[in-house]
BAVEXMAR-283934 format. One record per residue (C-alpha): y negated, z negated, x. Coordinates in Angstrom, 2 decimals, padded with zeros to 5 digits, always signed. Each point is the difference from the previous one (the first is absolute). Example, Ala and Ser with C-alpha at 12.3 -4.5 7.8 and 13.67 -1.06 7.14 Angstrom:
REM BAVEXMAR-283934
pt py = +004.50; pz = -007.80; px = +012.30
pt py = -003.44; pz = +000.66; px = +001.37
This chain:
REM BAVEXMAR-283934
pt py = -015.67; pz = -008.53; px = -008.12
pt py = +002.74; pz = +001.57; px = -002.04
pt py = -001.44; pz = +002.99; px = -000.89
pt py = -002.04; pz = +000.47; px = +003.04
pt py = +003.33; pz = +000.32; px = +001.39
pt py = +001.38; pz = +002.37; px = -002.41
pt py = -003.06; pz = +002.51; px = +000.12
pt py = +000.27; pz = -000.54; px = +004.64
pt py = +003.75; pz = +001.03; px = -000.63
pt py = -001.02; pz = +003.41; px = -001.99
pt py = -003.42; pz = +000.67; px = +001.76
pt py = +002.66; pz = +000.02; px = +003.36
pt py = +002.14; pz = +002.12; px = -001.64
pt py = -002.36; pz = +002.61; px = -001.26
pt py = -001.97; pz = +000.11; px = +003.50
pt py = +003.11; pz = +000.65; px = +001.98
pt py = +000.79; pz = +002.82; px = -002.98
pt py = -003.31; pz = +001.79; px = +000.81
pt py = +000.65; pz = +000.17; px = +003.53
pt py = +004.00; pz = +000.72; px = -000.80
pt py = -001.05; pz = +002.94; px = -002.06
pt py = -002.53; pz = +001.23; px = +002.61
pt py = +002.41; pz = -000.07; px = +002.26
pt py = +002.74; pz = +001.19; px = -001.84
pt py = -001.99; pz = +003.35; px = -000.67
pt py = -001.07; pz = +000.64; px = +003.23
pt py = +004.10; pz = -000.20; px = +000.92
pt py = +000.53; pz = +002.59; px = -002.27
pt py = -002.62; pz = +002.09; px = +001.95
pt py = +002.41; pz = -000.03; px = +002.85
pt py = +002.55; pz = +001.97; px = +000.98
pt py = +003.30; pz = -000.82; px = +000.12
pt py = +000.55; pz = +000.54; px = +003.57
pt py = -003.13; pz = -002.26; px = +000.65
pt py = +000.98; pz = -002.77; px = -001.92
pt py = +003.66; pz = +000.04; px = +001.91
pt py = -001.81; pz = +000.08; px = +003.27
pt py = -002.69; pz = -002.76; px = -001.05
pt py = +003.16; pz = -002.41; px = -001.33
pt py = +002.76; pz = +000.76; px = +002.23
pt py = +002.26; pz = -000.17; px = -003.49
pt py = +002.37; pz = +002.32; px = -001.63
pt py = -000.81; pz = +000.98; px = -003.61
pt py = +002.36; pz = -000.78; px = -002.18
pt py = +002.89; pz = +001.16; px = -001.43
pt py = -000.77; pz = +002.47; px = -003.09
pt py = +003.54; pz = +000.72; px = -001.40
pt py = -001.21; pz = -000.72; px = -003.65
pt py = +002.27; pz = +000.58; px = -002.50
pt py = -001.24; pz = +003.35; px = -001.80
pt py = +000.06; pz = -000.87; px = -003.57
pt py = -002.02; pz = -003.21; px = +001.20
pt py = -002.98; pz = +001.91; px = +002.07
pt py = -002.24; pz = +001.34; px = -003.69
pt py = -002.95; pz = +000.87; px = +001.99
pt py = -000.90; pz = -003.20; px = +001.79
pt py = +001.99; pz = -002.36; px = +002.12
pt py = +000.06; pz = -003.76; px = -000.17
pt py = -000.33; pz = +000.28; px = +003.84
pt py = -002.71; pz = -001.81; px = +002.73
pt py = -001.23; pz = +002.87; px = +002.11
pt py = +001.09; pz = -001.08; px = +003.55
pt py = +001.63; pz = -003.30; px = +000.85
pt py = +002.95; pz = -000.88; px = +000.68
pt py = +001.82; pz = -003.36; px = -000.56
pt py = -000.78; pz = -002.62; px = +001.43
pt py = +003.08; pz = -000.30; px = +002.07
pt py = +001.35; pz = +003.30; px = +000.34
pt py = -001.77; pz = +003.33; px = +001.15
pt py = +002.41; pz = +001.54; px = -001.40
pt py = -000.04; pz = -001.49; px = -003.70
pt py = -002.20; pz = +000.84; px = -002.96
pt py = -002.82; pz = -002.50; px = -000.29
pt py = +000.87; pz = -000.68; px = -003.89
pt py = +003.42; pz = -001.98; px = +001.32
pt py = -002.56; pz = -003.10; px = +001.15
pt py = +000.75; pz = -002.74; px = -001.85
pt py = -001.15; pz = -003.58; px = +000.87
pt py = +000.67; pz = -000.94; px = +003.56
pt py = +002.60; pz = +001.92; px = +001.08
pt py = +001.41; pz = +000.52; px = -003.21
pt py = +000.90; pz = +003.48; px = -001.34
pt py = -001.08; pz = +001.62; px = -003.20
pt py = +001.25; pz = +003.51; px = -001.34
pt py = -001.25; pz = +003.20; px = +001.59
pt py = -001.51; pz = +001.43; px = -003.57
pt py = -002.00; pz = -003.76; px = -000.32
pt py = -003.56; pz = +001.35; px = -001.30
pt py = -002.53; pz = -001.72; px = +002.38
pt py = -003.22; pz = -001.35; px = -000.94
pt py = -002.78; pz = -000.55; px = +002.76
pt py = -002.93; pz = +002.14; px = +001.96
pt py = +000.89; pz = +001.20; px = +003.24
pt py = -002.16; pz = +000.81; px = +002.61
pt py = -000.52; pz = +000.55; px = +003.58
pt py = -001.49; pz = -001.39; px = +003.01
pt py = +000.11; pz = +001.60; px = +003.69
pt py = +004.17; pz = -000.52; px = +000.70
pt py = +000.45; pz = -001.65; px = -003.02
pt py = +001.06; pz = -000.08; px = -003.71
pt py = -000.65; pz = -002.68; px = -002.24
pt py = +001.17; pz = -001.19; px = -003.87
pt py = -001.74; pz = -002.01; px = -002.21
pt py = +001.30; pz = -001.04; px = -003.23
pt py = +000.24; pz = -003.01; px = -002.49
pt py = -000.55; pz = -001.20; px = -003.68
pt py = -002.25; pz = -002.50; px = -001.59
pt py = +000.91; pz = -001.17; px = -003.80
pt py = -003.38; pz = -001.87; px = -001.11
pt py = +001.97; pz = -001.53; px = -003.54
pt py = +000.60; pz = -002.40; px = -002.91
pt py = +003.51; pz = -001.93; px = +000.17
pt py = +001.27; pz = -001.91; px = -002.45
pt py = +003.71; pz = -001.09; px = +000.89
pt py = +001.02; pz = -001.70; px = -003.36
pt py = -002.43; pz = +002.19; px = -002.40
pt py = +002.27; pz = -001.34; px = -002.90
pt py = -000.37; pz = -003.76; px = +000.96
pt py = +003.60; pz = -000.89; px = -000.23
pt py = -000.27; pz = -002.41; px = +003.06
pt py = -001.41; pz = -002.08; px = +002.52
pt py = +000.32; pz = +001.39; px = +003.27
pt py = -001.96; pz = +003.14; px = -001.10
pt py = -003.62; pz = +000.70; px = +001.11
pt py = -002.77; pz = +003.13; px = +000.04
pt py = -002.26; pz = +000.60; px = +002.39
pt py = -002.84; pz = +002.96; px = +000.91
pt py = +000.83; pz = +001.24; px = +003.61
pt py = +000.86; pz = +003.05; px = +002.30
pt py = +003.48; pz = +000.18; px = +001.79
pt py = -001.44; pz = +002.43; px = +002.78
pt py = +001.02; pz = +001.27; px = +003.67
pt py = -001.01; pz = +002.73; px = +002.41
pt py = +001.25; pz = +001.59; px = +003.20
pt py = -000.51; pz = +002.08; px = +002.71
pt py = +002.45; pz = +001.59; px = +002.18
pt py = -000.68; pz = +002.26; px = +003.08
pt py = +002.10; pz = +001.90; px = +002.23
pt py = -000.42; pz = +002.34; px = +003.09
pt py = +002.91; pz = +002.05; px = +002.37
pt py = +000.43; pz = -001.57; px = +003.21
pt py = +001.37; pz = +002.50; px = +002.55
pt py = +002.68; pz = +003.15; px = -001.01
pt py = +002.32; pz = -003.08; px = -002.11
pt py = -001.88; pz = -003.05; px = -001.20
pt py = -002.18; pz = -001.20; px = -002.74
pt py = -001.85; pz = -003.00; px = +000.05
pt py = -001.20; pz = -001.49; px = -003.65
pt py = -001.64; pz = -003.16; px = -001.05
pt py = -000.18; pz = -001.46; px = -003.67
pt py = -002.83; pz = -002.13; px = -001.22
pt py = +000.77; pz = -001.73; px = -003.57
pt py = -002.70; pz = -002.32; px = -001.39
pt py = -000.54; pz = -001.82; px = -003.40
pt py = -002.15; pz = -002.15; px = -001.96
pt py = +002.09; pz = -001.58; px = -002.16
pt py = -000.92; pz = -003.35; px = +000.76
pt py = -003.64; pz = +000.21; px = -000.04
pt py = +000.01; pz = +001.52; px = -003.41
pt py = +002.91; pz = -001.80; px = -001.85
pt py = +000.15; pz = -003.20; px = +001.85
pt py = +002.09; pz = -001.37; px = +002.11
pt py = +002.67; pz = -000.69; px = -002.56
pt py = +000.38; pz = +003.46; px = -000.98
pt py = +000.25; pz = +001.94; px = -002.87
pt py = +001.88; pz = -001.10; px = -003.52
pt py = +003.88; pz = +001.64; px = +000.05
pt py = +002.36; pz = -001.95; px = -002.24
pt py = +003.13; pz = -000.36; px = +002.50
pt py = -001.09; pz = +000.87; px = +002.73
pt py = +000.96; pz = -002.55; px = +002.48
pt py = -001.14; pz = -000.56; px = +004.55
pt py = -002.33; pz = -001.07; px = +002.33
pt py = -002.02; pz = -003.45; px = -000.45
pt py = -003.45; pz = -001.20; px = -001.00
pt py = -001.44; pz = -003.09; px = +001.10
pt py = +003.30; pz = -001.98; px = +000.18
pt py = +001.55; pz = +001.45; px = -003.30
pt py = +002.23; pz = +003.22; px = -000.23
pt py = -001.57; pz = +003.21; px = -001.64
pt py = +001.72; pz = +000.57; px = -003.31
pt py = -000.84; pz = +001.71; px = -003.22
pt py = -002.61; pz = +002.19; px = +002.20
pt py = +000.37; pz = +002.64; px = +003.18
pt py = -001.76; pz = -001.64; px = +003.24
pt py = -002.73; pz = +001.92; px = +001.50
pt py = +000.57; pz = +002.44; px = +003.19
pt py = -001.73; pz = -000.91; px = +003.20
pt py = -003.13; pz = +001.70; px = +001.30
pt py = +001.91; pz = +001.74; px = +002.08
pt py = +003.75; pz = +001.14; px = -001.12
pt py = +000.86; pz = +002.25; px = +002.63
pt py = -001.00; pz = +000.57; px = +003.70
pt py = +002.45; pz = +002.02; px = +001.80
pt py = +000.04; pz = +002.39; px = +003.03
pt py = +003.15; pz = +002.19; px = +000.55
pt py = +000.78; pz = +002.69; px = +002.05
pt py = +002.95; pz = +002.53; px = -000.54
pt py = +001.58; pz = +002.63; px = +002.28
pt py = +001.60; pz = +003.24; px = -000.84
pt py = +003.42; pz = +000.18; px = +001.43
pt py = +000.77; pz = +003.46; px = -001.42
pt py = -001.09; pz = +001.50; px = -003.40
pt py = +002.52; pz = -002.40; px = -001.76
pt py = +000.00; pz = -002.91; px = +002.04
pt py = -002.96; pz = -002.59; px = +000.59
pt py = +000.21; pz = -003.68; px = +001.25
pt py = -003.28; pz = -002.35; px = -001.00
pt py = -001.00; pz = -003.47; px = +000.99
pt py = -003.05; pz = -001.59; px = -002.61
pt py = -001.45; pz = -003.48; px = +000.56
pt py = -002.30; pz = -001.71; px = -002.82
pt py = -001.71; pz = -002.94; px = -000.26
pt py = +000.10; pz = +000.06; px = -003.06
pt py = +002.60; pz = +002.82; px = -001.03
pt py = +002.93; pz = +000.48; px = -001.59
pt py = +003.33; pz = -000.16; px = +001.46
pt py = +003.00; pz = +002.47; px = -000.77
pt py = +001.61; pz = -001.93; px = -003.67
pt py = -000.63; pz = +001.06; px = -002.99
pt py = -001.06; pz = +003.64; px = -002.31
pt py = -003.46; pz = +000.74; px = +000.95
pt py = -002.48; pz = -002.67; px = -001.28
pt py = -000.91; pz = +000.19; px = -003.37
pt py = -003.71; pz = +000.96; px = +000.03
pt py = +001.00; pz = +003.26; px = +002.32
pt py = +003.19; pz = +001.43; px = -002.36
pt py = -001.55; pz = +002.80; px = -002.09
pt py = +002.29; pz = -001.42; px = -003.03
pt py = -002.37; pz = -003.38; px = +000.17
pt py = -003.68; pz = +001.27; px = +000.65
pt py = -001.24; pz = +000.30; px = -003.56
pt py = +001.25; pz = -003.86; px = -000.25
pt py = -002.37; pz = -002.48; px = +001.31
pt py = +002.49; pz = -002.85; px = -000.33
pt py = +003.16; pz = -001.30; px = +002.81
pt py = +003.28; pz = +000.23; px = -000.95
pt py = +001.07; pz = -003.60; px = -001.29
pt py = +002.58; pz = +000.85; px = +002.29
pt py = -002.29; pz = +000.71; px = +003.22
pt py = +001.44; pz = -003.51; px = +001.84
pt py = +003.24; pz = +001.60; px = -000.38
pt py = -000.33; pz = +003.54; px = +001.71
pt py = -003.43; pz = +000.68; px = +001.60
pt py = -001.75; pz = -002.88; px = +000.41
pt py = +000.25; pz = +000.02; px = +004.12
pt py = -002.45; pz = +003.00; px = -000.31
pt py = -002.40; pz = -002.60; px = +001.18
pt py = +001.51; pz = -001.80; px = +002.92
pt py = -002.18; pz = -001.63; px = +003.32
pt py = +001.83; pz = +001.69; px = +002.95
pt py = +002.10; pz = +002.73; px = -000.62
pt py = +001.88; pz = +002.04; px = +002.68
pt py = +002.30; pz = +003.22; px = -000.75
pt py = +001.99; pz = +002.89; px = +001.71
pt py = +001.74; pz = +002.86; px = -001.72
pt py = +001.56; pz = +002.86; px = -000.02
pt py = +000.47; pz = +003.14; px = -001.79
pt py = +002.64; pz = +002.99; px = +000.16
pt py = -000.51; pz = +002.57; px = -002.80
pt py = +000.22; pz = -001.85; px = -003.23
pt py = +000.57; pz = -003.22; px = +001.04
pt py = -001.88; pz = -002.95; px = +001.62
pt py = +001.22; pz = -003.35; px = +001.37
pt py = -002.52; pz = -003.09; px = +000.87
pt py = +000.07; pz = -003.07; px = +000.82
pt py = -003.30; pz = -002.32; px = -000.24
pt py = -000.07; pz = -004.18; px = +001.55
pt py = -003.28; pz = -001.44; px = -002.19
pt py = -001.41; pz = -003.38; px = -001.00
pt py = +001.73; pz = -001.23; px = -003.30
pt py = -002.45; pz = -002.15; px = -001.22
pt py = -001.99; pz = +001.35; px = -003.01
pt py = -004.25; pz = +000.06; px = +000.68
pt py = -001.01; pz = -003.07; px = -000.47
pt py = -003.36; pz = -000.24; px = -002.53
pt py = -002.69; pz = +000.51; px = +002.23
pt py = -000.42; pz = +003.30; px = -000.40
pt py = -002.94; pz = +001.15; px = +002.59
pt py = +002.12; pz = -001.40; px = +002.95
pt py = +002.81; pz = +001.19; px = +002.26
pt py = +003.44; pz = -002.59; px = -000.52
pt py = +002.17; pz = -000.74; px = +002.90
pt py = +002.59; pz = +002.33; px = +001.24
pt py = +003.35; pz = -001.26; px = +000.28
pt py = +002.17; pz = +003.09; px = +000.52
pt py = +002.84; pz = -002.31; px = -001.78
pt py = +001.89; pz = +002.30; px = -002.21
pt py = +001.86; pz = +003.40; px = +000.52
pt py = +000.46; pz = +003.49; px = -002.40
pt py = +002.22; pz = +002.92; px = +000.41
pt py = -000.64; pz = +002.88; px = -002.91
pt py = +001.93; pz = +003.38; px = -000.17
pt py = -002.15; pz = +002.88; px = -001.89
pt py = +001.15; pz = +003.27; px = -001.37
pt py = -002.26; pz = +002.84; px = -001.13
pt py = +003.10; pz = +002.87; px = -001.23
pt py = -002.86; pz = +002.18; px = -001.18
pt py = -003.64; pz = -000.12; px = -001.00
pt py = +000.44; pz = -001.33; px = -003.01
pt py = +001.50; pz = -003.04; px = +000.81
pt py = -000.16; pz = -003.31; px = +002.31
pt py = +002.80; pz = -002.49; px = -000.08
pt py = +000.10; pz = -003.13; px = +002.19
pt py = +002.37; pz = -003.34; px = +000.89
pt py = -001.62; pz = -002.53; px = +001.58
pt py = +001.21; pz = -003.81; px = +001.19
pt py = -002.22; pz = -003.24; px = +001.79
pt py = -000.32; pz = -002.86; px = +000.66
pt py = -002.55; pz = -001.52; px = -000.39
pt py = -000.62; pz = -004.00; px = +001.63
pt py = -002.24; pz = -002.00; px = -002.38
pt py = -002.06; pz = +002.01; px = -002.00
pt py = -001.34; pz = -002.51; px = -002.90
pt py = -002.65; pz = -002.54; px = +001.66
pt py = +001.28; pz = -002.50; px = -002.57
pt py = +003.39; pz = +000.67; px = +000.76
pt py = +000.00; pz = +000.10; px = +004.26
pt py = +003.57; pz = -000.73; px = +000.28
pt py = +001.41; pz = +002.55; px = -002.09
pt py = +000.98; pz = +003.09; px = +001.68
pt py = +000.66; pz = +003.71; px = -002.58
pt py = +002.50; pz = +002.54; px = +000.46
pt py = -001.80; pz = +002.95; px = -001.69
pt py = +002.08; pz = +003.56; px = -000.94
pt py = -001.40; pz = +002.85; px = -001.44
pt py = +001.11; pz = +003.05; px = -001.37
pt py = -002.63; pz = +002.81; px = -001.20
pt py = -000.36; pz = +003.73; px = -001.52
pt py = -002.90; pz = +001.32; px = -000.06
pt py = -000.64; pz = +004.15; px = -001.85
pt py = -002.91; pz = +002.21; px = -000.14
pt py = -000.23; pz = +003.64; px = -001.31
pt py = -003.19; pz = +002.05; px = -001.08
pt py = +001.27; pz = +002.92; px = -002.26
pt py = -002.02; pz = +003.43; px = -000.20
pt py = -001.65; pz = -000.96; px = -003.38
pt py = -002.09; pz = -002.81; px = +002.16
pt py = +002.55; pz = -003.50; px = -001.46
pt py = +000.26; pz = -002.57; px = +002.80
pt py = +002.77; pz = -001.42; px = -000.35
pt py = +000.78; pz = -003.31; px = +002.00
pt py = +002.73; pz = -003.18; px = -000.50
pt py = +001.12; pz = -002.45; px = +001.98
pt py = +003.13; pz = -002.69; px = -000.55
pt py = +000.20; pz = -003.19; px = +002.39
pt py = +002.65; pz = -002.97; px = +000.24
pt py = -000.37; pz = -002.67; px = +001.63
pt py = +001.15; pz = -003.68; px = +000.80
pt py = -000.99; pz = -003.13; px = +001.78
pt py = +002.90; pz = -002.36; px = +001.22
pt py = -000.31; pz = -003.72; px = +001.06
pt py = +002.14; pz = -001.95; px = +001.81
pt py = +001.89; pz = -001.66; px = -002.59
pt py = -001.71; pz = +001.76; px = -003.34
pt py = +001.38; pz = +002.80; px = -001.80
pt py = -001.62; pz = +003.04; px = +001.10
pt py = -003.10; pz = +001.02; px = -002.64
pt py = +000.15; pz = +003.75; px = -000.84
pt py = -002.79; pz = +002.59; px = -001.10
pt py = -000.04; pz = +003.13; px = -001.46
pt py = -002.95; pz = +002.57; px = -000.11
pt py = -000.65; pz = +003.36; px = -001.83
pt py = -003.08; pz = +001.68; px = -000.17
pt py = -001.62; pz = +003.84; px = -000.90
pt py = -003.26; pz = +001.38; px = -000.36
pt py = -000.33; pz = +003.58; px = -001.10
pt py = -003.16; pz = +001.73; px = +000.37
pt py = -002.35; pz = +003.31; px = -001.33
pt py = -003.00; pz = +001.13; px = +000.76
pt py = -002.39; pz = -003.31; px = -000.99
pt py = +003.11; pz = -001.88; px = -001.72
pt py = +002.59; pz = -002.80; px = +001.70
pt py = +002.31; pz = -001.79; px = -001.97
pt py = +002.35; pz = -002.68; px = +001.25
pt py = +002.41; pz = -002.71; px = -000.34
pt py = +001.88; pz = -002.50; px = +002.23
pt py = +003.24; pz = -001.99; px = -000.98
pt py = +000.80; pz = -003.58; px = +001.58
pt py = +002.45; pz = -002.17; px = -000.08
pt py = +000.12; pz = -002.84; px = +002.24
pt py = +001.74; pz = -003.11; px = +000.47
pt py = -002.83; pz = -003.23; px = +000.31
pt py = +001.11; pz = -003.14; px = +001.23
pt py = -000.72; pz = -003.80; px = -001.14
pt py = -001.88; pz = -000.30; px = +003.01
pt py = -001.71; pz = +003.82; px = +000.42
pt py = -001.60; pz = -001.24; px = -003.84
pt py = -000.82; pz = -003.28; px = +001.14
pt py = +001.14; pz = -001.54; px = -003.19
pt py = +001.86; pz = -003.51; px = +000.08
pt py = +003.00; pz = -000.41; px = +000.99
pt py = +001.30; pz = -002.66; px = -001.99
pt py = -000.90; pz = +002.06; px = -003.22
pt py = +001.08; pz = +003.40; px = +001.03
pt py = +002.57; pz = -000.93; px = +002.48
pt py = +000.48; pz = +000.64; px = +003.95
pt py = +001.00; pz = +003.24; px = +000.85
pt py = -000.62; pz = +001.76; px = -003.08
pt py = -000.50; pz = +003.60; px = -000.14
pt py = -002.14; pz = +001.17; px = -002.58
pt py = +000.78; pz = +004.49; px = -000.87
pt py = -003.48; pz = +000.81; px = -000.60
pt py = -000.94; pz = +003.47; px = -001.51
pt py = -003.42; pz = +001.84; px = +000.29
pt py = -000.97; pz = +003.85; px = -001.41
pt py = -002.93; pz = +001.43; px = +000.64
pt py = -001.20; pz = +003.31; px = -001.98
pt py = -003.77; pz = +001.26; px = +000.66
pt py = -002.10; pz = +002.82; px = +000.80
pt py = -002.83; pz = +001.64; px = +002.47
pt py = -002.42; pz = +002.45; px = -001.12
pt py = -002.57; pz = +001.49; px = +002.23
pt py = -003.31; pz = -000.45; px = -001.24
pt py = -002.30; pz = +001.43; px = +002.56
pt py = -000.22; pz = +001.87; px = +003.47
pt py = -002.08; pz = -000.09; px = +002.84
pt py = +001.10; pz = +001.81; px = +002.39
pt py = +003.26; pz = -001.30; px = +001.51
pt py = -000.48; pz = -003.20; px = -001.73
pt py = +001.88; pz = -000.82; px = -003.44
pt py = -001.08; pz = -002.78; px = -002.91
pt py = +002.58; pz = -000.23; px = -002.64
pt py = +000.38; pz = -002.02; px = -002.67
pt py = +003.19; pz = -001.96; px = -000.88
pt py = +002.09; pz = -002.50; px = -001.81
pt py = +003.22; pz = -001.52; px = +000.11
pt py = +002.38; pz = -002.43; px = -001.94
pt py = +003.12; pz = -002.51; px = +001.59
pt py = +002.35; pz = -001.14; px = -002.82
pt py = +001.93; pz = -003.04; px = +001.95
pt py = +003.17; pz = -001.23; px = -000.61
pt py = +001.89; pz = -003.39; px = +000.73
pt py = +002.69; pz = -002.92; px = -000.78
pt py = -000.65; pz = -002.26; px = -002.90
pt py = -000.30; pz = -002.79; px = +002.56
pt py = -003.62; pz = +001.19; px = +000.73
pt py = -000.90; pz = +000.85; px = -003.42
pt py = -002.29; pz = -003.05; px = -000.01
pt py = -002.31; pz = +001.02; px = +002.84
pt py = +000.10; pz = +003.74; px = -000.15
pt py = +000.59; pz = +000.82; px = -003.52
pt py = +002.55; pz = +002.25; px = -001.43
pt py = -001.15; pz = +003.23; px = +001.13
pt py = -003.55; pz = -000.34; px = +001.42
pt py = -001.76; pz = +003.32; px = +000.23
pt py = -002.95; pz = +000.52; px = +002.76
pt py = -002.64; pz = +002.40; px = -000.70
pt py = -002.13; pz = +001.87; px = +002.60
pt py = -003.12; pz = +001.94; px = -000.27
pt py = -001.35; pz = +001.58; px = +003.42
pt py = -001.61; pz = +002.72; px = +001.73
pt py = +001.09; pz = +001.64; px = +003.34
pt py = -001.81; pz = +001.29; px = +002.87
pt py = +002.11; pz = +001.88; px = +002.43
pt py = +000.18; pz = +003.34; px = +002.20
pt py = +001.02; pz = +003.29; px = -001.90
pt py = +003.23; pz = +002.33; px = +001.31
pt py = +000.00; pz = +001.62; px = +002.97
pt py = +000.08; pz = +003.32; px = -000.42
pt py = +000.65; pz = +003.16; px = +002.04
pt py = -000.54; pz = +003.64; px = -001.37
pt py = +002.77; pz = +002.45; px = +000.39
């Protein structure tokens, strides 16, 4: 069944790819005036730095930002979050009547061994395939309006099982009444079903409303699977539940206002994280609040700070609320030689009543040229006795263990069929923590992953 499910994912993606490419070619044959009439959307801002043009532009054809008719599509992140305007876009774009659509995703069939050198007792190995596919569409409404929807889906649970895939020092959510530790939980079949409406007050100002069930509130940076700096890495960060775990919340309502380079937004959402039943829809509660300030000083940077009061996020600790604060900076640049550099730095803190704050820092980057991508990630996270499901009588109550994780890897495109790419890749992760945990994890456990990656190619426009 797992193999069949995996083939179904690939088949669906390739099927949609064929249709997308057909529609994309039809779009290119249509005049610019007709495209504007059909979509009711303004073309993206094309003020590229001259040294970055180099014959081709890593820019979509004529789809605007999801929440503004006056911003480029490249700024789209996850939920309502912003990426830099210079971010590369990977996907398939096509037209249908007055609508414009984009399809993108990532599939990583792999061998994953989280304790390759067999230093401890908590590592595991597995054949799995982290995956997600997202379809987004939008159309103009009148002269100033814009309607948009997102559908994001994953077959993580069908392929990898309910307990998720091995990942040392990862924590968060529960399965069969026990906390998921040293594994990354699978994502729900539907990770986002959202709609939004944006209205342009002027060329510099917009207001928008976003509703998701599930969806992503205004909290944290763009979620890891949508960051260009993380696209080549199949693993979730072990700081995931410090910065961007709310990207799947069953019940989200967000309102926002943009003026020029800044954006203010606030959300009401469900604080409880998804349960172990990955094919249903959890109860919407709208019991948590968040606010985010975003600032893109120029086309290469996206900055944000955010804070949330999250009600009862963990099923196994229903009386425990969390205050989460994050700050991040994302950078993107394409040189005239065609080198693409993407980087992200994030800080996050979880604070519960009567406990010390738990901090996390993440720095990741990716460098791409032609068919090769090199990627890296460093994390420092404070994991508590509770987070790692340790025996408190032995390790102490409310003790924080500093965890360091450094990943280095590569992807290399092996095959190209149409707009789709098939790459081979590998990565190593070195872990380090305090001596107290050496008997469980080893002194410096090493993880090894070998994988292939199926993904859409870079969207380009001829100058």
